[in-house]
C-alpha positions in Angstrom: -33.2 9.9 9.3 -31.9 6.4 9.8 -28.2 6.1 10.5 -26.7 4.5 7.4 -23.9 3.0 9.5 -24.7 -0.1 11.6 -22.6 0.8 14.6 -23.4 -2.5 16.5 -22.5 -4.6 13.4 -19.2 -2.7 13.0 -18.3 -3.1 16.7 -19.0 -6.8 16.5 -17.0 -7.2 13.2 -13.9 -5.5 14.5 -14.0 -7.5 17.7 -14.4 -10.7 15.7 -11.2 -10.0 13.8 -9.3 -9.7 17.1 -10.9 -12.9 18.4 -9.9 -14.7 15.2 -6.3 -14.1 16.1 -5.4 -10.5 15.2 -3.5 -8.9 18.1 -4.9 -5.5 17.4 -6.8 -3.5 14.8 -8.5 -0.1 14.4 -10.7 1.5 11.8 -12.8 4.4 10.8 -15.9 4.2 8.6 -17.7 7.3 7.3 -21.0 7.7 5.5 -21.6 11.4 4.8 -21.6 13.1 8.2 -21.9 9.8 10.1 -18.6 8.6 11.5 -17.7 5.3 13.3 -14.4 4.7 15.0 -13.5 1.2 16.3 -10.6 -0.6 17.8 -10.1 -4.0 19.3 -7.1 -5.8 20.9 -3.7 -4.7 21.9 -0.9 -2.5 20.6 1.6 -4.4 22.6 1.2 -8.1 23.4 3.7 -7.9 26.3 2.1 -5.0 28.2 -1.5 -5.4 27.1 -1.5 -1.7 26.0 -4.7 -1.3 23.9 -4.9 -0.1 20.4 -6.9 3.1 19.8 -8.5 4.4 16.6 -6.3 7.5 16.5 -3.0 5.7 16.3 -0.4 6.4 13.6 0.5 3.4 11.4 2.8 2.4 8.6 0.4 2.1 5.7 2.7 0.4 3.1 1.7 0.6 -0.5 -1.2 2.9 0.1 1.7 5.4 -0.4 1.5 4.5 -4.1 -1.7 6.4 -4.5 0.0 9.5 -3.1 3.0 9.0 -5.4 0.8 8.5 -8.4 -1.2 11.6 -7.6 2.0 13.7 -7.4 3.1 12.3 -10.8 -0.4 13.1 -12.3 -0.1 16.7 -11.0 3.2 17.0 -12.9 1.6 15.6 -16.0 -1.2 18.3 -15.7 1.5 21.0 -15.7 3.3 19.4 -18.7 6.4 18.4 -16.9 5.7 14.6 -17.2 4.1 12.8 -20.1 2.2 9.7 -19.1 3.0 8.0 -22.5 6.5 9.3 -22.7 9.3 6.7 -22.7 11.0 6.7 -19.3 14.4 6.8 -21.0 13.8 10.5 -21.8 13.8 11.2 -18.1 16.1 8.4 -16.8 18.5 7.2 -19.5 20.8 5.5 -17.0 18.7 3.2 -14.8 16.8 1.5 -17.6 19.2 1.6 -20.6 18.7 0.5 -24.2 15.5 -0.6 -25.8 13.5 -1.1 -22.5 14.0 2.6 -21.6 12.4 3.5 -25.0 9.6 0.9 -24.7 8.5 1.5 -21.1 6.4 4.6 -20.5 5.6 6.5 -17.3 2.0 5.1 -17.4 3.4 1.5 -17.5 5.3 2.2 -14.3 2.2 3.5 -12.6 0.0 0.6 -13.6 2.6 -2.1 -13.3 2.7 -3.1 -16.9 6.4 -2.3 -17.4 7.6 -5.9 -17.2 10.2 -4.9 -14.6 10.7 -7.5 -11.8 10.3 -6.9 -8.1 13.6 -6.2 -6.4 12.7 -7.4 -2.9 13.7 -11.1 -3.3 17.2 -9.8 -4.4 17.5 -7.2 -1.6 16.5 -9.8 1.0 18.5 -13.0 0.3 16.3 -15.2 2.5 13.3 -14.3 0.2 15.2 -15.2 -3.0 12.9 -18.2 -3.6 9.7 -16.1 -3.6 7.0 -16.8 -4.7 7.9 -20.4 -3.6 7.1 -19.5 0.0 8.2 -22.8 1.6 11.7 -22.1 0.4 11.9 -18.6 1.8 12.7 -17.6 5.4 12.5 -14.5 7.6 16.2 -14.2 8.5 16.8 -11.2 6.2 14.1 -9.2 7.9 16.2 -9.1 11.0 19.4 -8.5 9.1 18.1 -5.4 7.5 16.3 -3.7 10.4 18.6 -0.7 10.2 20.0 -1.1 6.7 20.1 2.1 4.7 19.3 1.0 1.2 20.4 3.0 -1.9 17.4 3.3 -4.1 19.6 3.2 -7.2 20.9 -0.2 -6.1 17.4 -1.5 -5.5 16.3 -0.3 -9.0 19.3 -2.0 -10.5 18.3 -5.3 -8.8 14.8 -5.0 -10.4 16.1 -3.9 -13.8 18.7 -6.6 -14.1 16.5 -9.4 -12.9 14.7 -11.5 -15.5 11.7 -9.5 -16.9 8.3 -10.6 -15.8 6.6 -9.4 -18.9 6.9 -7.2 -22.0 6.4 -3.4 -21.8 2.7 -2.7 -22.0 1.7 -6.3 -21.9 -1.1 -7.6 -19.7 -1.6 -8.9 -17.2 1.0 -6.7 -15.6 2.9 -7.8 -12.5 2.9 -5.7 -9.4 6.5 -4.4 -8.7 8.0 -1.9 -6.3 10.7 -1.3 -8.9 8.2 0.6 -10.9 7.5 3.1 -8.1 11.1 3.7 -7.2 11.6 4.7 -10.8 8.6 7.0 -10.6 10.2 8.6 -7.5 13.3 9.3 -9.5 11.3 10.8 -12.4 9.4 13.0 -9.9 12.6 14.2 -8.3 14.2 15.0 -11.7 11.3 17.1 -12.9 10.6 18.9 -9.6 14.2 19.5 -8.5 13.5 18.3 -5.0 13.1 15.1 -3.1 10.0 13.0 -3.7 9.2 13.2 0.0 9.1 17.0 -0.2 7.2 17.1 -3.4 4.5 14.6 -2.2 4.3 16.3 1.2 3.8 19.8 -0.3 1.6 18.9 -3.3 -0.5 16.0 -2.0 -0.4 15.7 1.8 -0.5 19.4 2.7 -3.0 20.0 -0.2 -5.3 17.4 1.4 -4.9 19.0 4.8 -3.6 15.8 6.4 -2.3 16.5 9.9 -1.0 13.1 10.9 0.5 11.8 7.6 4.1 12.0 6.6 7.3 10.1 5.6 9.5 8.7 8.4 12.8 10.5 9.1 14.3 7.5 10.9 13.4 3.9 11.9 10.7 4.9 14.4 7.1 5.9 14.2 6.5 9.2 16.0 3.4 9.6 18.1 1.0 6.9 19.5 1.4 3.7 17.5 1.2 0.0 17.7 3.9 -2.6 17.6 3.9 -4.5 14.3 4.0 -8.3 14.5 5.3 -10.4 11.6 4.6 -14.2 11.4 6.1 -14.9 7.9 3.7 -17.7 7.2 4.2 -19.4 10.6 8.0 -19.3 10.4 8.2 -16.7 13.1 6.5 -18.1 16.2 5.6 -16.2 18.2 5.4 -13.3 15.7 8.1 -10.7 16.1 7.9 -6.9 16.4 9.1 -5.0 13.4 7.7 -1.6 14.3 11.2 0.0 14.4 12.6 -0.4 10.9 14.5 1.6 8.4 12.0 2.1 5.6 14.5 2.8 2.8 13.8 -0.7 1.6 10.7 0.8 -0.1 11.3 4.5 0.2 8.5 6.9 -1.0 6.7 4.0 -2.8 5.5 2.4 0.5 6.8 4.2 3.6 4.1 6.6 4.6 2.9 6.8 8.2 -0.8 7.9 8.5 -4.0 7.4 10.5 -7.3 5.9 9.4 -8.9 9.3 9.6 -6.3 10.9 7.3 -6.7 8.1 4.8 -10.4 8.5 4.6 -10.0 12.2 4.2 -7.4 11.8 1.4 -9.3 9.3 -0.7 -12.5 11.4 -0.3 -10.8 14.5 -1.6 -9.0 12.5 -4.4 -12.3 11.1 -5.7 -13.9 14.5 -5.5 -11.3 15.8 -7.9 -9.6 18.0 -5.4 -6.1 16.5 -5.4 -5.8 15.9 -9.1 -8.1 17.2 -11.9 -11.2 15.3 -12.9 -9.5 14.3 -16.1 -6.5 13.0 -14.2 -8.7 11.1 -11.9 -10.4 9.5 -14.9 -6.9 8.4 -16.0 -6.2 6.9 -12.5 -9.4 4.9 -12.8 -8.6 3.3 -16.2 -7.6 -0.2 -15.1 -5.7 -3.1 -16.6 -5.3 -6.7 -15.2 -2.3 -7.0 -12.9 -0.9 -10.0 -10.9 -0.8 -8.9 -7.3 1.9 -9.8 -4.8 -0.5 -12.5 -3.6 -0.6 -14.0 -7.1 -4.2 -12.9 -7.8 -5.3 -11.1 -10.9 -6.7 -7.6 -9.9 -7.8 -4.6 -11.8 -5.3 -1.8 -11.3 -5.3 1.8 -12.5 -2.8 4.5 -11.9 -2.2 4.0 -8.1 -5.8 3.0 -7.5 -7.7 -0.3 -7.7 -11.4 -0.9 -7.5 -13.5 -3.2 -5.3 -17.0 -4.2 -6.6 -19.8 -6.3 -5.3 -23.0 -7.3 -7.1 -25.7 -4.6 -6.7 -23.3 -2.3 -4.8 -21.3 0.8 -5.8 -17.7 0.6 -6.8 -15.1 1.5 -4.2 -11.6 2.9 -5.1 -8.5 2.8 -2.9 -5.4 0.8 -2.1 -4.0 -1.7 0.4 -0.6 -1.9 1.8 1.7 -4.1 4.0 5.0 -3.6 5.7 6.8 -6.1 7.9 4.3 -6.7 10.6 1.6 -4.1 9.6 -1.1 -3.7 7.1 -3.8 -1.3 6.1 -6.7 -1.0 3.6 -8.5 2.2 2.5 -11.5 2.2 0.2 -13.9 5.0 -0.8 -17.1 4.7 -2.8 -16.9 6.4 -6.2 -19.3 9.1 -5.0 -17.1 9.8 -2.0 -19.9 9.3 0.6 -18.9 5.9 2.1 -15.3 5.5 3.2 -13.4 2.8 5.1 -9.9 2.6 6.4 -8.7 -0.3 8.5 -5.2 -0.9 10.1 -3.9 -4.2 11.5 -0.8 -5.1 13.5 0.0 -8.6 12.3 1.0 -9.8 8.8 1.3 -13.1 7.0 -0.6 -15.0 9.6 -1.4 -17.9 7.3 0.6 -21.1 7.8 1.6 -23.1 4.8 0.1 -26.5 3.9 2.1 -29.5 2.7 2.2 -28.1 -0.8 3.6 -24.8 0.4 0.4 -22.8 -0.1 -1.0 -20.4 2.5 -3.7 -22.1 4.5 -7.0 -20.4 5.3 -7.1 -18.7 8.6 -10.1 -17.4 10.7 -8.6 -13.9 10.4 -9.3 -14.0 6.6 -13.0 -14.5 6.9 -13.3 -12.1 9.9 -11.5 -9.4 7.9 -13.7 -10.0 4.8 -16.8 -9.6 7.0 -15.5 -6.4 8.5 -14.8 -5.0 5.0 -18.2 -6.0 3.8 -20.0 -4.5 6.7 -17.9 -1.3 6.5 -18.5 -0.8 2.7 -21.9 -2.2 2.1 -23.6 -2.7 5.5 
């Protein structure tokens, strides 16, 4: 039987991303019983230590799929209603009419109209999305800051709304998921980290996935290099960082193998019920953090190509690191990729991110991994 994975093409594609300017990246692609692991480049630009495919990595907003799954599990048991106003669970953080108008579902699919808190927590990012008027100073200032999630939520709730509750397109906002975390904690009587670990991570049998207990990544890992659109040159390492700035909405540490296992089990209906999975796959248009309109469900978003199957998964970034995990709807083909540089695009004279060879090289890798 012909191997459905083109190992040589995958090897070349991952190497080409490194040659295009990515310090290091690693990936796993699965097709049924066939498994390819690949890595190219370095985990440390100073020592030349190579990246390896088994490294642990901060996976950013991929965490949102785990959080959404934990909320859906509580909905299955009747403790959370997806279309229940959040004011019934959290009367304090979102007072008045908005607490009655915003539902749990609107938090999960980013149609609440609540603004992103990050530009308020990080003063040098206040001008976002006007990138040319932002700067990276706050990233250093907050390396070891222990943020209070209630204060972050207040920043997002008191900021000017970015839409009306339930209106589309929605706007991607971490404020939504910090509120979900508080709802999850209220109905389970434990921390969201414990709830997600017990009911999602352990249920999936993930051995190398967990929430950080401090600013460091335990186990073999890469340094994480942030360029902030060319304003940090050379890019600076942010691998040691207090992740309370996103909490259980985007702080998970995992491996590419664990991510592929998780999404495979999720799409097989083994983490949430098939009916809950169908809810997760009901999408609405949402404006991503990059300003693009994407289809977004309940902690999942699809990728489609003409004549190809639909893939479901999530991407994520932190300061210096990024990851993307996508699994075909039938669960057979799975891809997870991790990179150790972020915001590599410089800005043009109009302040817009300029194309970079890394963009095309990554797109080719994704295409070969998913459809090749």
